[in-house]
N, CA and C atoms as a LAMMPS dump frame, in Angstrom:
ITEM: TIMESTEP
0
ITEM: NUMBER OF ATOMS
255
ITEM: BOX BOUNDS ff ff ff
-5.0000000000000000e+02 5.0000000000000000e+02
-5.0000000000000000e+02 5.0000000000000000e+02
-5.0000000000000000e+02 5.0000000000000000e+02
ITEM: ATOMS id mol type element x y z
1 1 1 N 1.014 -1.409 -0.565
2 1 2 C -0.169 0.028 0.213
3 1 3 C 0.672 0.902 -0.537
4 2 1 N 0.878 1.934 -1.069
5 2 2 C 1.335 3.654 -1.291
6 2 3 C -0.153 4.309 0.054
7 3 1 N 1.335 5.096 0.762
8 3 2 C 0.757 6.075 1.599
9 3 3 C 1.982 7.475 1.33
10 4 1 N 1.204 8.677 0.883
11 4 2 C 1.819 9.82 0.562
12 4 3 C 1.735 10.258 1.629
13 5 1 N 3.174 10.637 1.758
14 5 2 C 4.509 11.299 2.933
15 5 3 C 4.021 13.955 3.03
16 6 1 N 2.577 13.547 1.169
17 6 2 C 2.473 15.204 1.238
18 6 3 C 0.961 14.9 0.213
19 7 1 N 1.21 16.524 0.392
20 7 2 C -0.798 16.413 -0.638
21 7 3 C -0.132 16.924 -1.619
22 8 1 N 0.633 17.158 -2.314
23 8 2 C 1.027 17.588 -3.518
24 8 3 C 0.236 16.314 -4.718
25 9 1 N 0.914 17.07 -5.608
26 9 2 C -0.546 16.101 -7.124
27 9 3 C 0.881 15.181 -6.818
28 10 1 N -0.266 14.082 -7.656
29 10 2 C 0.918 12.261 -7.685
30 10 3 C 0.504 11.874 -9.633
31 11 1 N 1.272 11.89 -9.932
32 11 2 C 1.34 11.715 -11.377
33 11 3 C 0.13 9.775 -11.174
34 12 1 N 0.041 9.4 -12.485
35 12 2 C -0.356 8.003 -12.677
36 12 3 C 0.616 7.385 -12.923
37 13 1 N 1.632 6.178 -12.456
38 13 2 C 2.168 5.487 -12.645
39 13 3 C 1.681 4.421 -12.439
40 14 1 N 2.457 4.34 -13.584
41 14 2 C 2.001 2.353 -13.836
42 14 3 C 3.478 1.496 -13.097
43 15 1 N 2.471 0.136 -12.531
44 15 2 C 3.305 -0.492 -11.463
45 15 3 C 4.693 -0.648 -11.946
46 16 1 N 5.158 -0.787 -13.398
47 16 2 C 6.01 -0.468 -14.78
48 16 3 C 7.683 0.003 -14.274
49 17 1 N 6.468 1.293 -14.279
50 17 2 C 7.378 2.339 -14.198
51 17 3 C 8.033 1.944 -12.784
52 18 1 N 6.853 2.572 -11.759
53 18 2 C 8.072 2.26 -10.513
54 18 3 C 9.085 1.26 -10.846
55 19 1 N 8.464 0.227 -10.714
56 19 2 C 9.617 -0.679 -10.288
57 19 3 C 11.112 -0.337 -11.597
58 20 1 N 11.143 0.339 -12.824
59 20 2 C 12.034 0.508 -13.588
60 20 3 C 12.646 1.227 -12.456
61 21 1 N 12.314 2.284 -12.422
62 21 2 C 12.52 3.755 -11.652
63 21 3 C 13.677 2.826 -10.595
64 22 1 N 12.561 2.457 -9.711
65 22 2 C 12.94 1.959 -8.242
66 22 3 C 14.138 1.031 -8.835
67 23 1 N 14.564 0.651 -9.674
68 23 2 C 15.053 -0.366 -9.679
69 23 3 C 17.269 0.515 -10.278
70 24 1 N 16.394 1.465 -11.625
71 24 2 C 17.351 2.294 -10.833
72 24 3 C 18.238 2.951 -10.339
73 25 1 N 17.226 3.583 -9.461
74 25 2 C 17.199 4.81 -8.469
75 25 3 C 18.977 4.001 -7.355
76 26 1 N 18.345 2.267 -7.158
77 26 2 C 18.785 1.51 -6.029
78 26 3 C 20.835 0.986 -7.385
79 27 1 N 19.819 1.038 -8.619
80 27 2 C 21.279 0.507 -9.301
81 27 3 C 22.6 2.025 -9.406
82 28 1 N 23.433 1.263 -9.787
83 28 2 C 24.682 2.342 -9.869
84 28 3 C 24.292 2.944 -11.69
85 29 1 N 23.39 2.509 -12.926
86 29 2 C 23.322 2.553 -13.677
87 29 3 C 22.032 1.921 -14.186
88 30 1 N 21.302 2.496 -15.587
89 30 2 C 20.764 2.036 -16.434
90 30 3 C 21.005 0.903 -16.736
91 31 1 N 22.206 1.52 -17.029
92 31 2 C 22.727 -0.491 -17.196
93 31 3 C 22.783 -1.908 -16.897
94 32 1 N 22.915 -1.188 -15.544
95 32 2 C 22.656 -2.107 -14.678
96 32 3 C 21.025 -2.466 -14.448
97 33 1 N 20.884 -1.407 -13.925
98 33 2 C 19.028 -1.559 -13.891
99 33 3 C 18.396 -2.985 -15.272
100 34 1 N 18.737 -2.491 -16.738
101 34 2 C 18.762 -2.929 -17.838
102 34 3 C 18.164 -4.342 -17.212
103 35 1 N 19.507 -5.162 -16.535
104 35 2 C 20.185 -6.172 -16.955
105 35 3 C 19.555 -7.239 -15.633
106 36 1 N 18.889 -5.849 -14.31
107 36 2 C 18.1 -6.783 -13.245
108 36 3 C 16.92 -6.882 -13.538
109 37 1 N 16.874 -6.515 -14.372
110 37 2 C 14.943 -6.488 -14.59
111 37 3 C 15.207 -7.306 -16.781
112 38 1 N 16.236 -7.677 -17
113 38 2 C 15.971 -8.541 -18.137
114 38 3 C 15.95 -7.354 -19.862
115 39 1 N 15.951 -5.939 -18.971
116 39 2 C 15.471 -5.26 -20.452
117 39 3 C 16.473 -4.749 -21.347
118 40 1 N 15.844 -4.76 -21.983
119 40 2 C 17.073 -4.085 -22.618
120 40 3 C 17.43 -1.864 -21.769
121 41 1 N 18.8 -1.509 -22.612
122 41 2 C 18.898 -0.069 -21.993
123 41 3 C 17.909 0.975 -22.398
124 42 1 N 17.844 0.879 -23.572
125 42 2 C 16.73 2.152 -23.605
126 42 3 C 15.465 1.715 -23.351
127 43 1 N 14.617 0.494 -23.296
128 43 2 C 13.645 0.344 -22.642
129 43 3 C 13.544 0.837 -21.075
130 44 1 N 14.061 0.932 -20.871
131 44 2 C 14.794 1.65 -18.638
132 44 3 C 14.778 3.047 -19.134
133 45 1 N 15.457 3.289 -20.362
134 45 2 C 15.608 5.344 -20.144
135 45 3 C 14.12 5.561 -20.922
136 46 1 N 13.417 4.193 -21.553
137 46 2 C 12.08 5.327 -22.052
138 46 3 C 11.49 5.157 -20.686
139 47 1 N 11.354 4.42 -20.019
140 47 2 C 10.629 4.267 -18.892
141 47 3 C 10.839 5.912 -17.405
142 48 1 N 12.284 5.859 -17.7
143 48 2 C 12.653 6.732 -16.732
144 48 3 C 12.224 8.169 -17.854
145 49 1 N 12.19 8.303 -18.141
146 49 2 C 11.708 9.666 -19.31
147 49 3 C 10.325 9.944 -19.182
148 50 1 N 9.109 8.743 -18.922
149 50 2 C 8.191 8.527 -18.578
150 50 3 C 7.332 9.08 -18.11
151 51 1 N 8.378 8.339 -16.754
152 51 2 C 8.023 9.17 -15.758
153 51 3 C 8.097 10.656 -15.595
154 52 1 N 9.148 11.015 -16.497
155 52 2 C 9.697 12.674 -15.732
156 52 3 C 8.749 13.306 -16.038
157 53 1 N 7.885 12.249 -17.143
158 53 2 C 7.493 13.401 -18.226
159 53 3 C 5.803 13.966 -17.243
160 54 1 N 6.291 12.863 -17.188
161 54 2 C 4.979 12.663 -15.94
162 54 3 C 4.699 13.053 -14.586
163 55 1 N 6.118 13.559 -14.382
164 55 2 C 6.296 14.212 -13.305
165 55 3 C 6.005 16.038 -13.299
166 56 1 N 6.499 15.494 -14.165
167 56 2 C 6.976 17.642 -15.574
168 56 3 C 4.825 18 -15.205
169 57 1 N 4.307 16.771 -16.148
170 57 2 C 2.242 17.623 -16.264
171 57 3 C 2.429 17.611 -14.894
172 58 1 N 2.403 17.282 -13.758
173 58 2 C 1.714 17.54 -12.119
174 58 3 C 2.753 18.835 -11.175
175 59 1 N 3.728 19.621 -12.557
176 59 2 C 4.528 20.462 -12.534
177 59 3 C 5.723 20.19 -10.99
178 60 1 N 6.076 18.834 -10.909
179 60 2 C 6.606 18.984 -10.209
180 60 3 C 8.315 18.268 -11.038
181 61 1 N 9.722 18.37 -10.103
182 61 2 C 10.6 18.353 -10.031
183 61 3 C 10.577 17.041 -10.745
184 62 1 N 11.918 16.552 -11.886
185 62 2 C 12.019 14.767 -11.87
186 62 3 C 13.633 14.726 -12.509
187 63 1 N 14.278 15.982 -12.665
188 63 2 C 14.92 16.195 -13.659
189 63 3 C 15.924 15.263 -13.474
190 64 1 N 16.853 15.032 -12.292
191 64 2 C 17.847 14.139 -11.348
192 64 3 C 17.502 12.947 -11.215
193 65 1 N 18.339 12.137 -10.563
194 65 2 C 18.405 10.755 -9.511
195 65 3 C 17.053 10.427 -8.233
196 66 1 N 17.975 12.145 -7.816
197 66 2 C 16.829 12.774 -6.685
198 66 3 C 16.06 13.599 -6.372
199 67 1 N 15.957 13.638 -7.451
200 67 2 C 14.634 14.536 -7.723
201 67 3 C 13.468 13.492 -7.888
202 68 1 N 13.719 12.485 -8.453
203 68 2 C 12.883 11.595 -8.197
204 68 3 C 12.969 10.089 -7.11
205 69 1 N 13.627 10.78 -6.1
206 69 2 C 14.027 9.146 -5.264
207 69 3 C 13.25 10.245 -4.25
208 70 1 N 12.606 12.178 -4.357
209 70 2 C 12.576 13.305 -3.465
210 70 3 C 10.56 12.104 -3.591
211 71 1 N 10.229 12.397 -4.506
212 71 2 C 9.378 12.42 -5.585
213 71 3 C 8.616 11.423 -4.897
214 72 1 N 9.187 9.879 -5.384
215 72 2 C 8.232 8.232 -5.175
216 72 3 C 9.352 8.416 -3.744
217 73 1 N 9.065 9.052 -2.117
218 73 2 C 9.197 9.115 -1.258
219 73 3 C 8.032 9.747 -1.1
220 74 1 N 8.094 10.695 -1.353
221 74 2 C 6.724 11.592 -0.488
222 74 3 C 5.568 10.811 -1.714
223 75 1 N 5.839 10.4 -2.293
224 75 2 C 4.177 9.736 -3.142
225 75 3 C 4.088 8.129 -2.063
226 76 1 N 5.151 7.716 -1.429
227 76 2 C 4.94 6.638 -0.875
228 76 3 C 4.714 5.632 -1.873
229 77 1 N 5.625 5.585 -2.999
230 77 2 C 6.521 4.11 -3.462
231 77 3 C 8.011 3.687 -3.055
232 78 1 N 8.032 4.03 -1.682
233 78 2 C 9.534 3.13 -0.968
234 78 3 C 9.245 2.678 -0.156
235 79 1 N 9.059 1.797 -0.271
236 79 2 C 9.207 0.529 0.904
237 79 3 C 9.757 0.257 1.913
238 80 1 N 9.821 0.284 3.188
239 80 2 C 10.669 -0.338 4.044
240 80 3 C 11.316 -0.958 2.62
241 81 1 N 12.274 -1.82 3.127
242 81 2 C 12.978 -2.305 2.515
243 81 3 C 13.742 -2.279 1.423
244 82 1 N 13.766 -1.031 1.166
245 82 2 C 14.63 -0.283 -0.352
246 82 3 C 15.68 0.013 0.159
247 83 1 N 16.521 0.128 -1.009
248 83 2 C 18.131 0.017 -0.467
249 83 3 C 19.368 0.854 -1.457
250 84 1 N 18.963 1.822 -1.033
251 84 2 C 19.364 2.07 -2.812
252 84 3 C 21.14 3.063 -2.083
253 85 1 N 21.615 1.637 -3.779
254 85 2 C 23.75 2.063 -3.399
255 85 3 C 23.812 3.384 -4.167
């Protein structure tokens, strides 16, 4: 269950967009995330680009990995076992 930490507007992210973004945040690179998820690196890039566009559409900054991590924290997408490298 996702419990938002703020009242800010949230984009409608797909479960796959959340999974790919969290894997990328937790790993060192998009290439590593792609290997962990058995995806092509351009697919990882496309998911992250879509997530950034969706945050931009609700007027929230998500230009950097740190921005996305903060957005995901605020929106309740991080689970208690999440560990970023």
